[in-house]
N, C-alpha and C positions, 0 to 999 in steps of 0.2 A: 772848327768844332763840328762834331757829328750831329746831323739832324735827327731828332728823336721823333719817329713817326708813331711808335707804339701801336702797330697795326696787328689786330687779332685775325688770324687766318684759319679758314676751314677748307679742307681739301676733299673733293668728291671725285673719286676715281676707283674703278673696279680692279685695278692692278696693284696688289699689295707691295710688290717690289718698287713700283714707281712711287707709291705713297711714301715708302721708306726713303727713297731718293729725295723727294720733296722735303721731307722732315729734316734730313741731313742738310739740304740746301738752306732751309730757313734758319737752321742753327748757326749758319755762317753770318747771318745778319741780325744783330741785336734788336733792330727796330721792327722785325717781323716775328711774331709769336704764333706758333701752331697751337690752336686751341681745340681742334677736332678733326677727325677723319671719318669718311663714310665710303663704303664700297658700292653703294648704289644710290640712285636718285631719291627714292623714298626716304631712306635713312638720312640722306643729305638734307632734305627738306626739314625733317624733324629736328636735326641738329642745328640748322640755321635758325629756326624759330626759338630753340632753347638757348643757343649761345650768342645770338645777335652779333656775328663776326663783322669786322670791317671790310674784309676781303674774302671772296670765295673763289677758289680755283676749281674749275669744272671741266671734266673730260667730256668728250662728245659722244663716243660710242660706248654705251654701257647696256647691260642686260636690264630688262624691266623698263623703267623710265630712262629714255636716252637723254643726252645732254641738252638738246633743244627743248624737250618737254619739261625737263627739270628747270631749265632757265626760265621758261614761260611761267611756271608756277611760282618760282622765286620772285619774279617781277610782278606777279599778280598780288603778292602778299604785301599790303601797304605798311605792315609793321616792320618790314625789312628794308634797310637802306644801305645794304652792302654794295661795294664795287664787286662786279662779277667778271672774271677773266677766264676765257676758254683756254685750256692748256691741253693740247691734243696732237695727234699725228697727222690728221687730215689737212691737206692743203688744197682741196677741191673748191672751186668757186662756189658751188651750191652750198656747201657746208659753211664756208666763211660768211657769205652774204646772209644766210639764214640765221646764223648766230648773232650777227650785228643787228639785223632787223628785229630780232626777238629781244634785244636790249642788252647784249653783252657790252662790257666796257673795254674789251680787248680780246685779241685772238693771237695766242702765242703757240708756236710749234715746240714739241717736246725735244727736238734735236738741236735746239739753240744751246749755245754755251751757257753754263750755269751762271756765270757773272752777268751775262746779258739778260737772262731771265730775272735775276734779282734787280737789276737796274730798271727793267720794264715794270716790275711789280711796284717798285717805289714810285715810278712815274704815274702808274695807275692810281696810287693813293694820293697823288697830288692833283688828281682830277683829270688826267690826260687819257685820251684813247690810245691804247698801246696795241701795236700790230707788228708781227714778225716782219722784218724788212723785205723779205722775198715775196710777201703777200700784198704790198702796198699798191703795185700797179694793177694787180688782179682786182682789188677792191675798187680802185678808182675807175677802172673800165666798167665794172658791173654796175656801179652806182650812176655813172654817166648815162648808161643805157636804160636805166630804170626811170619810171615817172618820178618827178621830183617836186610835186606840189605846184603852187601858183607860179606862172612864168614871170610875173611882175610883182615886186614886193607890195605895191599898194593894193593888189588884189587880195592879199591875205587878211587885211583888216586888223592887224595887230595893234594893241594898245602900246603906249610908250613903255610901260613896265614889261610887257611881253617882248618888245623889241630888245630891251636891255638884257633880259634873261636869255633870249636867243643868242645875243652876241656872246654872252658868257658860256653858253653851251658850245658855241662854235670854237671857243678857246679851250674846251675840254673840261670845264668846271663841273664838278658833281653838285647835286642838290645842296649838300652841306656847305660846300665852298661858296655857292651862289648865295645861300642864306647869310653866311658870314660877310660876304662882300657887300650885300645890300642891307644888312642889319634887319633882316626879317626872319620869321619862323620858317623852318624847313617845310612844314605843312603848307604854308603860303606859297612857297616856291613850287611844290608839287602841283598845286591847283593851277598856277600860271602855266606850268609846263604842259599839263593836260589840255588846257584851253588852246595854247598856241599850236600844239600838235594837231588838234582837231581842225583849227583854222587852216593849217597848212596842208591838211589831207595826208598827214604822215603818221606812221605808227611808232617810231622810236626816236630817241635823242640823236642817234647816229645819223639817221636820214635828215633830221632837222639841222644838224651841224653841217652836213654836205650842202643842203639847200642854202644855209646861211652863208657859207663861204662863197657860193656863187651869186647870191642875191642881196645879202645884208648891206653891202657897200652902197647899194642904190637907195636904201632907206634914208629918209630925211626927216 
């Protein structure tokens, strides 16, 4: 049986031919529905607020608001709870790390095979962090070299609920999936995530997930 994801997708990219290609790609997957397109970050922000999509595909290099600033503003809007995946040509370490630390749920390169992009997008909607395979070592190296919060788990002072949520973040769960797993409101999860990030001295879920993979096994 085919899994019904019913995912509503917004594309923000300043290349019309690429947006057409994405539209054609999404037409191949019944579970992914294109509900809006934007040629710049400002329009993308307005459409995101109006359409409340489940998934936003965001280019990095755009005129006006670039992808990172657009991502920052999307993440700052508490009314939005979309998964946001960067879909771009840049494979530089600075761009990849900046996107993930700003809150992207994935970073995919435009030269991936179409079927691989579709598979990654469906994984993103299952709550997983999706990364083009050729970028994984780059990201691992960059995050290993970066400050990663408290060196010992007990120094973080996490509550039992925060530890539970951190474990789910490390598994790639979105706020919606965490809320469903723990049978609590999404707003409650957001509050816990905000608190645990502050305690860990981290800015994003991605950094928390990396910290958790290295340290959560020590929590007792």
